[in-house]
C-alpha positions in Angstrom: -27.8 188.9 198.7 -27.7 192.1 200.0 -30.9 193.6 198.3 -33.0 190.6 200.1 -31.1 191.4 203.3 -31.9 194.9 203.6 -35.3 194.5 202.5 -36.0 192.4 205.6 -34.0 194.3 207.6 -36.0 197.3 206.3 -39.3 195.2 207.1 -38.4 194.7 210.7 -36.3 198.2 212.1 -37.6 200.7 209.5 -39.2 202.5 212.2 -36.3 203.3 213.4 -34.9 205.1 210.9 -34.9 209.0 210.2 -37.9 210.0 208.1 -35.1 210.7 205.0 -33.3 207.7 205.4 -36.8 205.3 205.8 -36.9 207.1 201.8 -34.2 206.1 201.0 -33.6 202.9 201.7 -37.5 202.1 200.4 -36.4 203.9 197.2 -33.9 201.8 197.1 -33.9 198.1 198.1 -37.9 198.3 197.2 -38.1 200.2 194.0 -35.0 199.6 192.5 -34.0 203.1 192.0 -30.3 204.5 191.3 -28.9 207.4 193.6 -28.7 209.4 190.9 -33.2 208.4 190.6 -33.3 208.9 194.5 -31.3 212.3 194.6 -33.5 213.6 192.0 -37.2 212.4 194.2 -36.2 213.7 197.6 -34.6 216.7 195.9 -30.8 216.2 197.5 -27.7 215.7 196.4 -27.1 211.8 196.2 -23.9 212.1 198.4 -26.2 212.9 200.7 -28.1 209.5 199.5 -25.0 207.9 200.2 -24.7 208.9 203.4 -28.1 208.0 204.5 -27.9 204.9 203.1 -24.7 204.3 204.3 -25.9 205.3 208.1 -29.6 203.8 208.0 -27.7 200.7 206.3 -25.2 200.3 210.0 -28.1 201.1 212.1 -30.1 198.4 210.5 -27.5 195.8 211.1 -26.3 196.7 214.4 -30.3 196.2 215.6 -30.4 193.2 214.0 -26.5 192.1 215.5 -28.2 192.9 219.1 -31.6 191.4 219.1 -31.2 189.3 216.1 -35.3 189.0 215.4 -34.9 188.2 211.6 -32.3 185.2 212.3 -34.9 184.3 214.7 -37.8 184.1 212.6 -36.0 182.9 209.6 -35.2 179.4 212.3 -39.3 179.6 213.3 -40.3 179.6 210.0 -38.0 177.0 209.2 -39.0 174.6 212.0 -42.8 175.6 210.9 -42.3 174.4 207.6 -40.6 170.6 208.6 -43.9 170.8 211.3 -45.6 171.3 208.8 -44.2 168.6 206.2 -44.8 166.0 208.6 -48.7 166.6 209.7 -49.4 166.0 205.6 -47.7 162.7 205.8 -49.5 162.1 209.5 -52.7 162.8 207.3 -52.6 160.1 204.9 -52.7 157.3 208.3 -55.2 154.9 208.9 -55.9 155.8 212.3 -58.5 158.7 212.7 -57.7 159.6 215.9 -53.7 160.4 213.9 -55.5 162.0 211.1 -57.7 164.1 213.9 -53.9 165.7 215.2 -51.9 165.9 211.6 -55.2 168.4 211.2 -55.0 169.9 214.6 -51.3 170.0 214.1 -51.4 172.0 210.9 -54.1 174.6 212.0 -51.7 175.7 214.5 -49.1 175.8 211.8 -51.3 178.3 209.7 -51.7 180.2 212.8 -48.2 180.7 213.2 -47.9 181.8 209.6 -50.3 184.8 210.0 
């Protein structure tokens, strides 16, 4: 779960990190490199990689704790899925007005997903 969490947090707040922190987080969580591989790639010590990752992870978690953007986005996505499922069910209704409304709802949900 931590890797997925870090990837999401990095997607939202990665621009707040230093260039070196961004590189370390990207290589660790997106490219799945070891600390030694990252150290070699960046020309720094394993301890330097560890320190950069620790600071970056703390900053990313702190930003989410303060803003809640990732948590809020996950709630919106879950609600949109529920709305979409309900609208798809309405597409089979015999009343053309309800079917047209369901299509409008589906269109709006798709816009949210973009």
